[in-house]
LUMFI-88242 format. One record per residue (C-alpha): residue number from 1; x, y negated, z negated. Coordinates in steps of 0.1 Angstrom, whole numbers, plus 2048, in hexadecimal, padded with zeros to 3 digits. Each point is the difference from the previous one (the first is absolute). Example, Ala and Ser with C-alpha at 12.3 -4.5 7.8 and 13.67 -1.06 7.14 Angstrom:
! LUMFI-88242
<k->1&east->87B&north->82D&up->7B2>
<k->2&east->80E&north->7DE&up->807>
***
This chain:
! LUMFI-88242
<k->1&east->B89&north->419&up->686>
<k->2&east->80F&north->81C&up->812>
<k->3&east->7E3&north->81A&up->812>
<k->4&east->800&north->824&up->7FA>
<k->5&east->80F&north->806&up->822>
<k->6&east->81A&north->7EA&up->7F8>
<k->7&east->80B&north->814&up->7E3>
<k->8&east->800&north->820&up->80D>
<k->9&east->816&north->7F2&up->81C>
<k->10&east->81A&north->7F3&up->7E7>
<k->11&east->7FE&north->823&up->7EE>
<k->12&east->809&north->810&up->81F>
<k->13&east->81A&north->7E7&up->80C>
<k->14&east->811&north->802&up->7DC>
<k->15&east->801&north->825&up->7FE>
<k->16&east->80F&north->7FF&up->826>
<k->17&east->81C&north->7E9&up->7F5>
<k->18&east->806&north->817&up->7DF>
<k->19&east->806&north->81A&up->816>
<k->20&east->7E2&north->814&up->807>
<k->21&east->7FD&north->814&up->821>
<k->22&east->7D9&north->7FF&up->800>
<k->23&east->7E9&north->7EE&up->7E7>
<k->24&east->7DA&north->7FB&up->7FC>
<k->25&east->7ED&north->7EA&up->7E7>
<k->26&east->7DD&north->7FD&up->7F4>
<k->27&east->7F3&north->7E2&up->7EE>
<k->28&east->7DD&north->80A&up->7F1>
<k->29&east->7E8&north->7E8&up->7EE>
<k->30&east->7E2&north->807&up->7E9>
<k->31&east->7E3&north->7F3&up->7EA>
<k->32&east->7E5&north->815&up->7F0>
<k->33&east->7E1&north->7FD&up->7E7>
<k->34&east->7F1&north->81C&up->7EB>
<k->35&east->7E8&north->802&up->7E6>
<k->36&east->7EB&north->81A&up->7EF>
<k->37&east->7DF&north->7FA&up->7F0>
<k->38&east->7F4&north->819&up->7E4>
<k->39&east->7DE&north->7FD&up->7F7>
<k->40&east->7F9&north->7DA&up->7FD>
<k->41&east->821&north->7F9&up->7F7>
<k->42&east->81F&north->7F7&up->812>
<k->43&east->81C&north->816&up->7F9>
<k->44&east->81D&north->7EF&up->813>
<k->45&east->805&north->7E8&up->81D>
<k->46&east->823&north->7FE&up->812>
<k->47&east->80F&north->7E9&up->819>
<k->48&east->823&north->808&up->80D>
<k->49&east->817&north->7F5&up->81D>
<k->50&east->821&north->80C&up->80B>
<k->51&east->819&north->802&up->81B>
<k->52&east->820&north->812&up->809>
<k->53&east->818&north->807&up->818>
<k->54&east->811&north->821&up->809>
<k->55&east->820&north->805&up->814>
<k->56&east->80A&north->820&up->80C>
<k->57&east->825&north->805&up->811>
<k->58&east->811&north->81B&up->813>
<k->59&east->827&north->800&up->803>
<k->60&east->819&north->816&up->812>
<k->61&east->800&north->808&up->824>
<k->62&east->7FF&north->81D&up->81B>
<k->63&east->804&north->81A&up->7E4>
<k->64&east->7E1&north->7F6&up->7EE>
<k->65&east->7F8&north->7E6&up->7E8>
<k->66&east->7F9&north->7FA&up->7DC>
<k->67&east->7E4&north->7EE&up->7F3>
<k->68&east->7F3&north->7EB&up->7E2>
<k->69&east->7E2&north->7E7&up->7F6>
<k->70&east->800&north->7E4&up->7E9>
<k->71&east->7E3&north->7EA&up->7F6>
<k->72&east->7F9&north->7DD&up->7EF>
<k->73&east->7E4&north->7E9&up->7F8>
<k->74&east->814&north->7E3&up->803>
<k->75&east->804&north->7F0&up->821>
<k->76&east->818&north->7E7&up->7FC>
<k->77&east->81C&north->802&up->81C>
<k->78&east->81B&north->806&up->7EB>
<k->79&east->7ED&north->81D&up->7EC>
<k->80&east->7F3&north->80F&up->822>
<k->81&east->827&north->7FE&up->80D>
<k->82&east->80C&north->811&up->7E1>
<k->83&east->7E6&north->81C&up->803>
<k->84&east->808&north->809&up->824>
<k->85&east->826&north->802&up->7F6>
<k->86&east->7F6&north->815&up->7E3>
<k->87&east->7F1&north->81A&up->816>
<k->88&east->81D&north->800&up->819>
<k->89&east->814&north->807&up->7E3>
<k->90&east->7E8&north->81E&up->7F2>
<k->91&east->7FD&north->80E&up->821>
<k->92&east->828&north->802&up->808>
<k->93&east->7FD&north->815&up->7DD>
<k->94&east->7EA&north->81B&up->80D>
<k->95&east->807&north->81D&up->817>
<k->96&east->7FA&north->7FD&up->826>
<k->97&east->7E0&north->80F&up->814>
<k->98&east->803&north->808&up->823>
<k->99&east->7D7&north->7FF&up->801>
<k->100&east->800&north->7DB&up->7F1>
<k->101&east->7F8&north->7DF&up->80F>
<k->102&east->7E7&north->7EC&up->810>
<k->103&east->7EB&north->80B&up->820>
<k->104&east->815&north->7FC&up->81D>
<k->105&east->7E2&north->7ED&up->811>
<k->106&east->7DE&north->801&up->808>
<k->107&east->7F9&north->7E3&up->7E7>
<k->108&east->7D7&north->7F3&up->7FF>
<k->109&east->801&north->7E5&up->81C>
<k->110&east->7DE&north->7F3&up->7F1>
<k->111&east->7EB&north->7FC&up->7E1>
<k->112&east->7DC&north->809&up->806>
<k->113&east->7E5&north->7F5&up->7E9>
<k->114&east->7F4&north->818&up->7EE>
<k->115&east->7E7&north->7EB&up->7EA>
<k->116&east->813&north->809&up->7DE>
<k->117&east->7F1&north->7E2&up->7EE>
<k->118&east->7E5&north->7E6&up->801>
<k->119&east->80E&north->7DD&up->7FB>
<k->120&east->7DF&north->7F6&up->7ED>
<k->121&east->807&north->81A&up->7E5>
<k->122&east->81D&north->7EA&up->7F2>
<k->123&east->805&north->7EF&up->7EA>
<k->124&east->7EE&north->81D&up->7E9>
<k->125&east->7E2&north->7F4&up->7ED>
<k->126&east->7FF&north->80E&up->7DF>
<k->127&east->7DC&north->7FA&up->7FA>
<k->128&east->7F7&north->812&up->81F>
<k->129&east->815&north->820&up->7F8>
<k->130&east->7F7&north->7FF&up->7DA>
<k->131&east->7DA&north->800&up->80B>
<k->132&east->806&north->81C&up->817>
<k->133&east->80F&north->815&up->7E1>
<k->134&east->7E4&north->7F3&up->7EB>
<k->135&east->7E5&north->80B&up->819>
<k->136&east->811&north->825&up->803>
<k->137&east->802&north->803&up->7DA>
<k->138&east->7DA&north->7F3&up->7F9>
<k->139&east->7F5&north->819&up->81F>
<k->140&east->812&north->81D&up->7F3>
<k->141&east->7EE&north->7FA&up->7DC>
<k->142&east->7DE&north->7FB&up->80E>
<k->143&east->7FF&north->81F&up->816>
<k->144&east->7F7&north->815&up->7E4>
<k->145&east->7F9&north->801&up->7D8>
<k->146&east->81C&north->818&up->7FC>
<k->147&east->81A&north->7E8&up->80E>
<k->148&east->809&north->7EF&up->7E1>
<k->149&east->823&north->7F8&up->802>
<k->150&east->81C&north->7FE&up->81B>
<k->151&east->824&north->7FF&up->807>
<k->152&east->7FC&north->7DD&up->80F>
<k->153&east->7FA&north->7F3&up->824>
<k->154&east->821&north->7F1&up->80F>
<k->155&east->805&north->7E8&up->81F>
<k->156&east->821&north->7FC&up->812>
<k->157&east->80B&north->7E7&up->819>
<k->158&east->821&north->7FE&up->811>
<k->159&east->814&north->7EF&up->81D>
<k->160&east->81E&north->802&up->80C>
<k->161&east->819&north->7FA&up->81F>
<k->162&east->822&north->80F&up->80C>
<k->163&east->817&north->7F5&up->817>
<k->164&east->81A&north->81A&up->80E>
<k->165&east->81F&north->7F9&up->816>
<k->166&east->81D&north->813&up->808>
<k->167&east->824&north->7FB&up->811>
<k->168&east->7F3&north->810&up->822>
<k->169&east->7EA&north->7E1&up->803>
<k->170&east->7DF&north->808&up->7F4>
<k->171&east->7EB&north->7EB&up->7EA>
<k->172&east->7DB&north->804&up->7F9>
<k->173&east->7E8&north->7F5&up->7E6>
<k->174&east->7DC&north->809&up->7F5>
<k->175&east->7E9&north->7F8&up->7E3>
<k->176&east->7E6&north->816&up->7EF>
<k->177&east->7E5&north->800&up->7E5>
<k->178&east->7EF&north->81B&up->7EC>
<k->179&east->7E3&north->7FF&up->7E8>
<k->180&east->7EF&north->81B&up->7ED>
<k->181&east->7E7&north->807&up->7E5>
<k->182&east->7FD&north->81C&up->7EB>
<k->183&east->7E4&north->80B&up->7E5>
<k->184&east->805&north->81E&up->7E7>
<k->185&east->7E1&north->809&up->7EC>
<k->186&east->7FD&north->816&up->7E3>
<k->187&east->7E0&north->817&up->7FD>
<k->188&east->7F2&north->80F&up->7DE>
<k->189&east->7EA&north->81B&up->803>
<k->190&east->7E9&north->810&up->7E5>
<k->191&east->80B&north->81E&up->7E8>
<k->192&east->81C&north->815&up->812>
<k->193&east->803&north->7EB&up->81D>
<k->194&east->81C&north->7EB&up->7F1>
<k->195&east->80D&north->7E1&up->815>
<k->196&east->80E&north->7FE&up->820>
<k->197&east->80F&north->7E5&up->815>
<k->198&east->806&north->7F8&up->824>
<k->199&east->80B&north->7E5&up->816>
<k->200&east->7F4&north->7EE&up->824>
<k->201&east->818&north->7E7&up->811>
<k->202&east->802&north->7EE&up->81F>
<k->203&east->81C&north->7EA&up->812>
<k->204&east->804&north->7EC&up->81F>
<k->205&east->818&north->7E6&up->812>
<k->206&east->7E1&north->7EA&up->7FD>
<k->207&east->7EC&north->7F5&up->7E0>
<k->208&east->7E0&north->803&up->813>
<k->209&east->808&north->822&up->80D>
<k->210&east->7FD&north->80E&up->7DC>
<k->211&east->7E1&north->811&up->7F6>
<k->212&east->7EA&north->7EC&up->7EC>
<k->213&east->80A&north->804&up->7D8>
<k->214&east->7DE&north->80C&up->7F8>
<k->215&east->804&north->81A&up->819>
<k->216&east->822&north->80C&up->7F2>
<k->217&east->7F3&north->7FE&up->7DC>
<k->218&east->7E1&north->817&up->806>
<k->219&east->818&north->818&up->815>
<k->220&east->815&north->806&up->7E2>
<k->221&east->7E2&north->805&up->7EA>
<k->222&east->7F0&north->819&up->816>
<k->223&east->81F&north->815&up->802>
<k->224&east->805&north->7FE&up->7DD>
<k->225&east->7DD&north->80C&up->7F7>
<k->226&east->802&north->81A&up->819>
<k->227&east->81E&north->80F&up->7EB>
<k->228&east->7E8&north->803&up->7E0>
<k->229&east->7FF&north->825&up->7F2>
<k->230&east->81E&north->809&up->816>
<k->231&east->80D&north->826&up->7F8>
<k->232&east->818&north->81B&up->80C>
<k->233&east->7F8&north->81A&up->817>
<k->234&east->80F&north->821&up->800>
<k->235&east->825&north->806&up->813>
<k->236&east->7FA&north->809&up->822>
<k->237&east->805&north->7FC&up->828>
<k->238&east->7E8&north->7E8&up->811>
<k->239&east->7FC&north->7E4&up->81B>
<k->240&east->80C&north->7DF&up->7F0>
<k->241&east->7F2&north->7DD&up->810>
<k->242&east->814&north->7E2&up->7F8>
<k->243&east->7EA&north->7E2&up->802>
<k->244&east->80C&north->7E4&up->817>
<k->245&east->812&north->7EC&up->7E1>
<k->246&east->815&north->821&up->7F5>
<k->247&east->807&north->810&up->826>
<k->248&east->814&north->7E0&up->806>
<k->249&east->81E&north->80D&up->7E8>
<k->250&east->801&north->81E&up->817>
<k->251&east->80A&north->7EC&up->81D>
<k->252&east->81A&north->7EB&up->7EB>
<k->253&east->812&north->820&up->7F5>
<k->254&east->800&north->80E&up->823>
<k->255&east->80F&north->7DE&up->80C>
<k->256&east->81B&north->803&up->7E4>
<k->257&east->80A&north->821&up->80B>
<k->258&east->804&north->7F3&up->823>
<k->259&east->817&north->7E5&up->7F7>
<k->260&east->820&north->802&up->814>
<k->261&east->813&north->7FC&up->7DC>
<k->262&east->7EF&north->81E&up->7F6>
<k->263&east->805&north->816&up->823>
<k->264&east->824&north->7F9&up->801>
<k->265&east->805&north->808&up->7D9>
<k->266&east->7ED&north->821&up->802>
<k->267&east->7EB&north->7F1&up->7E6>
<k->268&east->7DF&north->807&up->815>
<k->269&east->7EC&north->824&up->80A>
<k->270&east->7FC&north->7EA&up->822>
<k->271&east->824&north->801&up->80A>
<k->272&east->807&north->811&up->81F>
<k->273&east->7D7&north->800&up->809>
<k->274&east->800&north->7E3&up->81C>
<k->275&east->7EA&north->809&up->817>
<k->276&east->7EF&north->820&up->7F1>
<k->277&east->7DE&north->807&up->7F0>
<k->278&east->802&north->7F3&up->7DC>
<k->279&east->7DB&north->7F9&up->7F9>
<k->280&east->7DB&north->80A&up->80F>
<k->281&east->7FB&north->7F4&up->822>
<k->282&east->7E6&north->7EA&up->7F0>
<k->283&east->81A&north->7ED&up->7EE>
<k->284&east->810&north->7DD&up->811>
<k->285&east->813&north->7E8&up->7ED>
<k->286&east->809&north->7DE&up->80B>
<k->287&east->815&north->7E5&up->7F4>
<k->288&east->7FA&north->7E1&up->814>
<k->289&east->811&north->7DE&up->7EF>
<k->290&east->7EC&north->7EC&up->81D>
<k->291&east->7DF&north->803&up->7F1>
<k->292&east->7EF&north->7DA&up->7FC>
<k->293&east->7FA&north->7F8&up->7DC>
<k->294&east->80F&north->822&up->7F6>
<k->295&east->80C&north->802&up->7DC>
<k->296&east->822&north->812&up->80E>
<k->297&east->802&north->7EC&up->820>
<k->298&east->81F&north->7EB&up->80B>
<k->299&east->80C&north->7F2&up->820>
<k->300&east->827&north->80E&up->7FC>
<k->301&east->80F&north->81A&up->7EB>
<k->302&east->81A&north->7FA&up->7E4>
<k->303&east->81A&north->801&up->819>
<k->304&east->7F1&north->7E8&up->819>
<k->305&east->7F5&north->81A&up->818>
<k->306&east->7DE&north->7FD&up->810>
<k->307&east->7E4&north->80F&up->7EB>
<k->308&east->7F1&north->81F&up->814>
<k->309&east->7E5&north->819&up->7FE>
<k->310&east->809&north->823&up->7F4>
<k->311&east->7EC&north->821&up->803>
<k->312&east->810&north->816&up->7E2>
<k->313&east->7E8&north->81D&up->804>
<k->314&east->7EF&north->805&up->823>
<k->315&east->7E6&north->81B&up->7FF>
<k->316&east->814&north->813&up->7E7>
<k->317&east->81F&north->7FD&up->80E>
<k->318&east->81F&north->7EB&up->7F4>
<k->319&east->807&north->7E5&up->818>
<k->320&east->81A&north->7EB&up->7EF>
<k->321&east->813&north->7F9&up->7E2>
<k->322&east->7FC&north->7DC&up->7F0>
<k->323&east->827&north->7EF&up->806>
<k->324&east->811&north->7E6&up->7FB>
<k->325&east->824&north->7FA&up->812>
<k->326&east->814&north->812&up->7E6>
<k->327&east->7EB&north->820&up->7FC>
<k->328&east->7FB&north->802&up->824>
<k->329&east->824&north->7FF&up->809>
<k->330&east->804&north->81B&up->7E4>
<k->331&east->7E5&north->817&up->816>
<k->332&east->80D&north->7F2&up->822>
<k->333&east->7DF&north->7EF&up->806>
<k->334&east->7F3&north->7DF&up->805>
<k->335&east->7F3&north->7E7&up->7E8>
<k->336&east->7D9&north->801&up->7FD>
<k->337&east->7FE&north->7DD&up->7F5>
<k->338&east->7F9&north->80B&up->7DD>
<k->339&east->81D&north->7F1&up->7ED>
<k->340&east->7F9&north->7F0&up->7E1>
<k->341&east->814&north->7E1&up->7F4>
<k->342&east->826&north->808&up->7FB>
<k->343&east->7FD&north->825&up->803>
<k->344&east->7E9&north->81E&up->7FE>
<k->345&east->7E0&north->80A&up->817>
<k->346&east->7DD&north->7F7&up->7F7>
<k->347&east->7DC&north->802&up->807>
<k->348&east->7E9&north->7E2&up->80F>
<k->349&east->7DB&north->806&up->805>
<k->350&east->7FF&north->826&up->7FD>
<k->351&east->7E1&north->813&up->806>
<k->352&east->7EF&north->824&up->807>
<k->353&east->7EC&north->7F9&up->81E>
<k->354&east->7DA&north->807&up->7F4>
<k->355&east->7E9&north->81E&up->80E>
<k->356&east->7DE&north->801&up->807>
<k->357&east->7ED&north->80B&up->7E6>
<k->358&east->7F1&north->7F0&up->7E2>
<k->359&east->80D&north->806&up->7DC>
<k->360&east->7E1&north->80D&up->7F8>
<k->361&east->7FE&north->819&up->81C>
<k->362&east->822&north->80E&up->7F6>
<k->363&east->7F4&north->805&up->7DB>
<k->364&east->7E0&north->80F&up->80F>
<k->365&east->812&north->819&up->812>
<k->366&east->815&north->80B&up->7E3>
<k->367&east->7F2&north->81D&up->7ED>
<k->368&east->814&north->7FE&up->7E4>
<k->369&east->81C&north->7E7&up->7F8>
<k->370&east->80F&north->7E3&up->7EC>
<k->371&east->7FC&north->7DA&up->80D>
<k->372&east->81F&north->7ED&up->7F2>
<k->373&east->7F7&north->7DC&up->7FA>
<k->374&east->822&north->7FB&up->7E8>
<k->375&east->823&north->80D&up->801>
<k->376&east->816&north->7FE&up->7E1>
<k->377&east->827&north->807&up->7FD>
<k->378&east->819&north->804&up->81B>
<k->379&east->807&north->825&up->807>
<k->380&east->80E&north->803&up->820>
<k->381&east->823&north->810&up->80F>
<k->382&east->807&north->7EE&up->822>
<k->383&east->81B&north->81A&up->807>
<k->384&east->7E5&north->820&up->7FD>
<k->385&east->7E1&north->7ED&up->805>
<k->386&east->7F6&north->810&up->7E0>
<k->387&east->7E0&north->7E9&up->7F1>
<k->388&east->7F2&north->802&up->7DE>
<k->389&east->7EB&north->7E3&up->7F3>
<k->390&east->7E7&north->7FB&up->7E2>
<k->391&east->7DF&north->7F8&up->80E>
<k->392&east->7DB&north->7F3&up->7F7>
<k->393&east->7E3&north->801&up->816>
<k->394&east->7DC&north->80F&up->807>
<k->395&east->7F9&north->827&up->805>
<k->396&east->7F0&north->80E&up->820>
<k->397&east->7E5&north->819&up->801>
<k->398&east->7EC&north->80B&up->81C>
<k->399&east->80A&north->7E1&up->815>
<k->400&east->7F6&north->7E9&up->7E2>
<k->401&east->814&north->7EB&up->7E6>
<k->402&east->7F3&north->810&up->7E0>
<k->403&east->817&north->7F2&up->7E1>
<k->404&east->820&north->7F0&up->7F7>
<k->405&east->820&north->810&up->7FB>
<k->406&east->81F&north->7F5&up->7EE>
<k->407&east->81D&north->810&up->7EE>
<k->408&east->80B&north->815&up->81F>
<k->409&east->81D&north->804&up->816>
<k->410&east->7FE&north->805&up->826>
<k->411&east->81F&north->80D&up->812>
<k->412&east->80F&north->80F&up->81F>
<k->413&east->81B&north->7F7&up->818>
<k->414&east->7FE&north->7DF&up->814>
<k->415&east->808&north->815&up->822>
<k->416&east->7E4&north->81A&up->7FB>
<k->417&east->7E9&north->7E7&up->7F3>
<k->418&east->803&north->7E8&up->821>
<k->419&east->7FF&north->81F&up->815>
<k->420&east->7DF&north->80B&up->7EC>
<k->421&east->7EE&north->7DE&up->808>
<k->422&east->7DF&north->80A&up->80D>
<k->423&east->7EA&north->7E1&up->7FD>
<k->424&east->806&north->7DB&up->804>
<k->425&east->7E9&north->7E6&up->7F6>
<k->426&east->7F5&north->7E1&up->816>
<k->427&east->805&north->7EB&up->7E1>
<k->428&east->823&north->7F1&up->804>
<k->429&east->805&north->7EA&up->7E0>
<k->430&east->81A&north->7E5&up->7FF>
<k->431&east->807&north->7F7&up->7DB>
<k->432&east->824&north->7F8&up->809>
<k->433&east->81A&north->804&up->819>
<k->434&east->7F7&north->825&up->801>
<k->435&east->7DF&north->80F&up->80A>
<k->436&east->7EF&north->821&up->804>
<k->437&east->7DD&north->80B&up->804>
<k->438&east->7F3&north->81C&up->7EE>
<k->439&east->811&north->824&up->805>
<k->440&east->7FB&north->821&up->7F9>
<k->441&east->81A&north->81C&up->7FB>
<k->442&east->7F3&north->824&up->805>
<k->443&east->810&north->810&up->7E1>
<k->444&east->815&north->7F5&up->7E4>
<k->445&east->805&north->80B&up->7DE>
<k->446&east->7E9&north->7F0&up->7E1>
<k->447&east->80E&north->808&up->7DF>
<k->448&east->7E7&north->7F7&up->7E5>
<k->449&east->7F6&north->818&up->7E4>
***
């Protein structure tokens, strides 16, 4: 039986034989398990496995290259050869682009062990995973009599491997895993308090890196209970504090605007601002694919270039864009090792550097404002930076959390919001591949009654 590396080499050879000037190929294989428990019942159990070979070719020459991609799940030699030839035929039918093509050099020379999976976690043990979901569900319901129902507790485990190679001679591979557990609780209040829902989750490269199921369920229940009796507040301008969970969305938005593709298309308010102050001096944002065990870690990027740490924002100044080879050529820059497989730039482990103050200290120093615990909708214009989203949270008076708030909208401009960051917490929270601590923005519009 041919190895994954042999199949990738075959795809490259057949594409070159069909007339490709350059080619890269990636064979990915994955397996997954997921289950959800609601009450004492198991809603579902799913197991799946899949594999696929993607082939990207470039045809043409000195005046530019045309590109096309094809994919197959059938790895028989004749099918691989036909898929490669089809990619070449498609590329010849597309327009040439002087910026297209593989990196010229600098491919990864080694594949560091980033501890992206624990071999003892495979094969996935259904009983252990369903047991964790049951523990989360039971804990949520036992937290308080007002937790009478839930949307369920779900557990997921996945394992995958990728072998990537190209016609420039690079061939590399790595494997990774991801596990997660989430609980979503429903709280029923008395009288006019109505019903509220909220959730909590945990994720890790290792099964034993997850929070215990009972802790996940309890956190979900506590968050739901905190929202009982929520009401609107009058429309006003006031400080807004994003908790660590919701603050991560601001970091993701900024990174999207720093993508080389958004920049060269003029579809980002950060275009032309490289090296300029775009945020408060307190703000430093890092993207680092080399964190051991990081949920976004990888030893090389989607083009075979070595992974590297990139500081997007350094003490408020925009230090770099996120670039693959294509977007770097469009901008006259160099790749930052941020390529997604077969096109585009992507983040890896992305975070806002924490500050020194606790969330409690930040709240206590806020005379009046909003503490945000949930964001709703996606009202953001990357071109202008205009920001408007539904929100829920807790109102602050005299430095204390007073009552829950819902059915409001918070609005501003992301550029102004970043410049108005006046406090950053020390509670950096990793719930995925993007993380942030608590963040306070000095002034935003809060639309309520």
